[in-house]
C-alpha positions as CSV (number, residue, x, y, z in Angstrom):
1,M,52.2,52.6,164.3
2,K,49.9,49.9,165.4
3,L,50.2,47.3,168.1
4,P,49.9,43.7,167.0
5,F,47.6,43.1,169.9
6,G,47.0,39.4,169.5
7,L,50.5,38.4,168.5
8,A,51.0,36.3,171.6
9,R,48.0,34.2,170.5
10,A,49.3,34.1,167.0
11,F,52.7,32.8,168.1
12,A,51.0,30.1,170.1
13,L,49.2,28.9,166.9
14,T,52.2,29.1,164.5
15,F,55.4,27.1,164.8
16,A,57.9,25.7,162.4
17,I,61.7,25.1,162.0
18,T,63.1,28.1,160.3
19,A,66.1,28.2,158.0
20,A,68.7,31.0,157.5
21,P,68.4,32.9,154.2
22,S,71.1,32.5,151.5
23,P,74.0,35.0,151.6
24,A,72.6,36.5,148.3
25,R,69.5,37.9,150.1
26,A,71.0,38.4,153.6
27,Q,70.9,42.2,153.4
28,A,67.3,42.4,152.1
29,T,65.7,39.8,154.3
30,T,65.2,38.8,157.9
31,A,67.0,35.7,159.3
32,D,63.9,33.7,158.6
33,G,63.6,34.9,155.0
34,F,61.1,37.8,155.0
35,A,61.6,41.0,153.1
36,L,62.9,44.2,154.7
37,P,61.8,47.7,153.5
38,Q,64.2,49.0,150.9
39,P,64.8,52.8,150.1
40,G,63.5,54.1,146.9
41,R,60.6,51.7,146.5
42,K,58.1,52.8,143.8
43,F,54.6,52.3,145.0
44,V,52.0,51.3,142.5
45,F,48.3,51.6,143.3
46,P,45.8,50.1,143.8
47,R,48.2,47.1,144.1
48,D,50.2,48.5,147.0
49,H,47.0,49.1,148.9
50,G,46.7,45.3,149.1
51,S,48.7,42.6,150.9
52,H,52.5,42.0,150.7
53,P,53.0,38.5,151.8
54,E,56.8,38.7,151.3
55,F,56.8,40.7,154.5
56,K,56.2,39.2,157.9
57,I,53.8,41.7,159.4
58,E,51.3,44.2,157.9
59,W,48.3,46.2,159.1
60,W,45.6,48.4,157.8
61,Y,44.5,50.7,160.6
62,L,41.7,53.2,160.8
63,T,40.8,55.6,163.6
64,G,38.2,58.4,163.4
65,H,35.9,60.8,165.1
66,L,32.1,60.6,164.2
67,Y,29.2,62.8,165.0
68,A,25.5,61.9,164.8
69,T,24.0,64.0,162.0
70,N,20.4,63.5,163.2
71,S,20.8,65.1,166.6
72,T,18.2,67.4,168.0
73,M,18.5,70.9,166.6
74,G,20.3,73.3,168.9
75,T,22.1,70.6,170.9
76,P,25.8,69.5,170.6
77,P,25.9,66.5,168.1
78,R,26.5,63.2,169.8
79,R,30.2,62.2,169.4
80,F,32.0,58.9,168.9
81,G,35.6,57.7,168.5
82,F,36.2,54.5,166.5
83,Q,39.1,52.2,165.6
84,A,39.3,49.3,163.1
85,T,42.4,47.3,162.5
86,F,43.1,44.4,160.2
87,F,46.4,42.7,161.0
88,R,48.3,40.0,159.0
89,R,51.1,38.0,160.5
90,A,53.0,35.5,158.4
91,A,53.5,32.0,159.8
92,P,57.2,30.9,160.4
93,R,58.6,29.5,157.2
94,A,60.1,26.1,157.2
95,G,62.2,26.5,154.1
96,G,62.6,30.1,153.3
97,P,60.3,32.5,151.3
98,G,57.4,31.0,149.5
99,I,57.2,27.8,151.5
100,E,54.4,27.6,154.0
101,S,54.5,26.0,157.4
102,A,54.2,22.3,157.3
103,N,52.1,22.4,160.5
104,F,49.3,24.4,159.0
105,G,48.3,24.6,155.3
106,T,48.4,28.4,155.4
107,G,51.0,31.1,155.4
108,N,49.3,33.8,157.5
109,I,47.4,34.4,160.7
110,Y,44.9,37.2,160.6
111,L,43.9,39.3,163.6
112,A,41.4,42.1,163.7
113,H,40.2,44.6,166.3
114,M,37.2,47.0,166.6
115,A,36.6,49.6,169.2
116,L,34.1,52.4,169.8
117,L,33.8,55.1,172.4
118,D,30.4,56.7,173.0
119,V,31.6,60.1,174.4
120,T,28.2,61.0,175.8
121,T,27.9,58.0,178.0
122,G,31.6,57.1,178.4
123,R,31.0,53.5,177.3
124,F,33.9,51.9,175.5
125,F,33.2,48.8,173.4
126,H,35.9,46.6,171.9
127,E,36.4,43.1,170.4
128,E,39.3,41.0,169.1
129,R,39.3,38.3,166.4
130,L,42.0,35.8,165.4
131,N,41.6,33.5,162.3
132,R,43.9,31.5,160.1
133,E,44.0,32.4,156.4
134,G,41.1,30.8,154.5
135,W,37.5,31.1,154.1
136,D,37.0,33.3,157.2
137,A,40.0,35.7,156.8
138,G,42.3,36.9,154.1
139,S,43.6,39.9,152.1
140,A,44.0,40.5,148.3
141,T,47.3,41.2,146.8
142,N,46.1,43.3,143.8
143,S,44.1,45.9,145.8
144,L,42.7,46.7,149.2
145,A,40.3,43.9,150.2
146,V,40.8,42.5,153.7
147,H,38.3,40.7,155.8
148,N,38.1,38.9,159.1
149,G,34.7,37.1,159.5
150,N,32.0,39.7,158.6
151,W,34.4,42.5,159.2
152,S,35.8,44.0,156.0
153,L,37.7,47.0,154.5
154,R,37.6,47.3,150.7
155,L,38.6,49.8,148.1
156,T,35.3,50.3,146.2
157,D,36.3,53.1,143.8
158,P,39.9,53.4,142.6
159,V,39.2,56.8,141.0
160,T,38.1,58.6,144.2
161,N,39.9,56.0,146.4
162,R,36.7,55.5,148.4
163,M,36.8,52.7,150.9
164,D,34.0,50.9,152.6
165,L,34.3,49.6,156.2
166,S,31.9,47.1,157.7
167,G,32.5,46.3,161.4
168,G,30.9,45.7,164.7
169,I,31.4,44.7,168.3
170,R,29.6,41.6,169.4
171,A,25.9,42.1,169.4
172,E,26.2,45.7,170.8
173,V,27.6,47.8,167.9
174,R,27.4,47.8,164.1
175,F,28.7,50.3,161.7
176,Q,28.8,50.7,157.9
177,L,31.1,53.6,156.8
178,S,32.3,55.1,153.6
179,L,35.7,56.9,153.6
180,V,37.0,59.2,150.9
181,P,40.5,60.9,151.1
182,R,40.4,64.7,151.5
183,K,44.1,64.9,150.6
184,P,46.7,62.7,148.9
185,L,48.3,59.6,150.3
186,V,51.5,60.4,152.1
187,V,54.6,58.2,152.7
188,F,56.3,58.7,156.0
189,G,60.0,58.2,156.5
190,T,63.2,58.8,154.5
191,N,63.2,57.7,150.9
192,G,60.2,55.5,151.5
193,V,61.4,53.8,154.7
194,S,60.3,54.7,158.3
195,R,63.0,53.7,160.7
196,K,62.1,52.7,164.3
197,A,65.6,51.7,165.7
198,A,69.3,51.5,165.0
199,E,68.9,48.0,163.7
200,P,68.1,48.3,160.0
201,E,65.5,45.6,160.1
202,A,63.4,47.7,162.5
203,A,61.6,49.6,159.8
204,S,58.5,49.8,157.7
205,H,57.0,51.2,154.6
206,Y,54.4,53.6,156.1
207,L,51.6,54.7,153.9
208,T,48.9,57.0,155.3
209,Y,45.7,58.8,154.3
210,P,45.8,61.6,157.0
211,R,42.3,62.8,156.5
212,L,39.3,61.0,155.1
213,A,35.7,62.3,155.0
214,T,33.6,59.6,156.6
215,Q,29.9,59.0,156.7
216,G,27.5,56.1,157.2
217,T,25.4,54.5,159.9
218,L,26.2,53.4,163.4
219,S,23.9,51.1,165.4
220,L,24.1,50.7,169.2
221,G,21.6,48.1,170.3
222,R,18.2,49.0,168.8
223,E,19.4,52.6,168.1
224,T,20.6,53.5,164.6
225,L,22.3,56.8,163.9
226,A,23.4,58.5,160.7
227,V,27.0,59.7,161.3
228,A,29.7,61.7,159.6
229,G,33.2,62.9,160.5
230,E,36.8,62.4,159.7
231,A,39.2,59.4,159.9
232,W,42.9,58.6,159.6
233,M,44.2,55.5,157.9
234,D,47.6,53.8,158.2
235,H,49.0,50.9,156.1
236,E,52.2,49.7,157.4
237,I,54.3,47.0,155.8
238,S,57.2,45.5,157.8
239,S,59.0,42.4,159.1
240,S,60.2,43.9,162.4
241,Q,59.4,46.9,164.7
242,L,61.4,47.1,167.9
243,G,65.1,47.3,168.4
244,E,67.3,46.3,171.3
245,G,66.4,48.0,174.5
246,Q,63.0,49.2,173.3
247,V,60.0,48.2,175.2
248,G,57.1,49.9,173.4
249,W,56.0,53.2,171.8
250,D,53.8,56.2,172.2
251,W,52.1,57.2,168.9
252,A,49.7,60.0,168.1
253,C,47.9,61.3,165.0
254,L,46.5,64.9,165.3
255,Q,44.1,66.4,162.8
256,L,44.1,70.2,163.3
257,N,41.3,72.6,162.4
258,D,43.6,74.5,160.2
259,G,43.7,71.7,157.7
260,R,47.1,70.3,158.8
261,E,48.0,67.0,160.6
262,L,50.8,65.7,162.8
263,M,52.0,62.2,163.2
264,T,54.5,61.2,165.9
265,Y,55.9,58.1,167.3
266,R,58.1,58.0,170.4
267,M,60.0,54.7,170.6
268,R,60.4,54.2,174.4
269,R,63.4,52.5,175.9
270,S,63.5,50.3,179.0
271,D,64.8,53.2,181.1
272,G,62.0,55.4,180.1
273,S,63.9,57.5,177.7
274,T,63.1,58.5,174.1
275,D,65.0,56.5,171.5
276,P,66.7,58.7,168.9
277,F,64.9,57.0,166.1
278,S,61.7,58.5,167.3
279,S,60.1,61.0,164.8
280,L,57.5,63.6,164.2
281,S,56.0,64.6,160.9
282,W,53.8,67.5,159.8
283,V,51.4,67.2,156.8
284,D,50.4,70.6,155.4
285,A,47.1,71.4,153.7
286,S,48.4,70.2,150.3
287,G,49.7,66.9,151.7
288,R,53.4,67.9,151.8
289,V,55.3,66.2,154.7
290,V,58.0,67.8,156.8
291,Q,59.8,65.3,159.1
292,Q,61.5,66.2,162.4
293,S,63.8,64.2,164.4
294,A,63.5,63.1,168.1
295,R,65.7,65.9,169.4
296,T,63.3,68.6,168.0
297,F,60.1,67.7,169.8
298,Q,59.1,67.0,173.4
299,W,56.6,64.5,174.8
300,D,55.4,65.1,178.4
301,P,52.9,63.0,180.2
302,L,50.5,65.2,182.2
303,A,49.2,62.7,184.8
304,Q,48.8,58.9,185.4
305,W,45.8,56.5,185.0
306,T,45.9,53.1,186.4
307,S,43.9,50.5,184.6
308,P,41.2,48.7,186.7
309,H,41.6,45.7,184.3
310,T,45.3,45.1,184.0
311,R,46.8,47.4,186.7
312,A,49.0,48.9,184.1
313,V,49.9,52.6,184.7
314,Y,49.5,54.8,181.6
315,P,50.0,58.6,181.0
316,A,46.6,60.4,181.3
317,G,47.0,63.0,178.6
318,V,50.1,64.3,176.9
319,R,51.7,67.6,176.1
320,L,53.5,67.6,172.7
321,T,55.8,70.5,171.9
322,A,57.3,70.9,168.4
323,A,58.6,73.5,166.0
324,D,56.0,74.7,163.5
325,P,57.5,74.4,160.0
326,I,55.6,77.6,158.9
327,D,57.5,80.0,161.1
328,G,59.7,77.9,163.4
329,R,57.8,78.9,166.5
330,R,57.5,76.3,169.2
331,R,53.9,75.0,169.4
332,T,52.4,73.1,172.3
333,F,49.5,70.7,171.9
334,T,47.7,69.1,174.7
335,L,46.1,65.7,174.0
336,E,43.2,65.3,176.3
337,P,41.5,61.9,176.4
338,L,37.7,61.9,175.8
339,A,37.5,59.1,178.4
340,A,40.1,57.7,180.8
341,D,39.4,54.0,180.2
342,Q,40.2,53.3,176.5
343,E,42.4,50.3,177.2
344,L,42.3,47.4,175.0
345,N,42.9,44.9,177.9
346,G,43.9,41.8,175.9
347,A,40.9,39.8,177.2
348,G,40.9,37.7,174.1
349,G,44.5,36.7,174.7
350,G,46.3,39.7,173.2
351,V,48.6,42.3,174.5
352,P,47.0,45.1,176.7
353,Y,47.6,48.7,175.4
354,W,45.8,52.0,175.5
355,E,44.4,53.6,172.4
356,G,41.7,56.2,172.3
357,S,40.3,59.4,171.0
358,C,41.3,62.8,172.4
359,R,40.6,66.4,171.8
360,V,43.6,68.7,171.0
361,R,44.0,72.0,172.8
362,D,46.6,74.8,172.2
363,E,48.6,76.9,174.7
364,A,45.6,79.0,175.6
365,G,43.3,76.0,176.2
366,R,41.3,76.4,173.0
367,E,40.2,73.2,171.3
368,I,41.9,73.2,167.9
369,G,41.6,69.7,166.7
370,Q,41.1,66.0,167.3
371,A,43.6,63.2,167.9
372,F,44.1,59.5,168.5
373,L,46.7,58.4,171.0
374,E,48.3,54.9,171.3
375,M,50.5,53.8,174.2
376,T,52.0,50.4,174.2
377,G,54.4,48.4,176.5
378,Y,53.0,49.7,179.7
379,A,51.7,46.3,180.7
380,G,55.0,44.7,179.9
381,S,57.7,44.9,177.4
382,L,56.6,44.3,173.8
383,R,60.0,43.1,172.6
384,R,59.5,39.7,174.0
385,T,56.2,39.4,172.3
386,L,57.4,40.7,168.9
387,E,60.5,38.6,168.7
């Protein structure tokens, strides 16, 4: 999952008269003519790493945990959490698929976001960008090559699936990272479709590299560090995300020290309850996925944190309980934020949400992994924004 953080701005920049699709494609498209995820899709790579303009919304999303490799001997390595997101949102179509808006000579709006947490100092840096498709933003359709200004994510070696990420945050932060998958790509959902609500259009194709070896350089001001660690990458392809009565979601990806990962999304309803289309998935050491339904796991906020920027009230840490597919035993994981204030506050005109790096502890309090946690809809319902 990934919040389309600047969608409110994108809507303000894109407008057109839309037409209903013909009956022949009504079951496979939205009312404004965009494709809906279909079961049984056969993915072809590297093409499907690229853009899918027949769908309305799409994002390439990286989160990771980095450690300085040139730290002083005998001291704990300096730690960082990072996020990089490239988001494509199609402009409304005036005459159905393939016809661009008459108001702009382009079919897509591109948003991007970068964030970095310096765990040692507690400083949290973030920046948003919004550009129309063209010389300053775009994405290839035959492979992974997306950019927004001088930020970019590209597949540079289709044999190893190495990707290179170039990003930064204003004049304060720059990073150049190379990412190589440590296990195969996984496809979440049932028969290639990840459902988010009872409405069939609230779904996505959800492609993930759950663990990538990551290394490169990170510059903060005049300081440049060699860094290495691990990252997680989502590529979601969709035309709708929320259903009736849903206001947002809680999402987490956990990378455990035993070589396994968990991904869960809790679709949150207006009364605070968990939507039955919520899901949790385990990824074993070989990349095999075991999916579990909403009734099999429990998501419990541990405390509350009030944002000094937006006054939104978020959970401050989460306890996740689920059945381990190895032996069926109930396991409890505590997601402990590495800093309280990791809110993306929408200062650039976007939608505020909390997303940050966490440590993972087991029932005995031992640190057994690392995680990223995303919590949306706490600063107002997302449904109005996403419609």
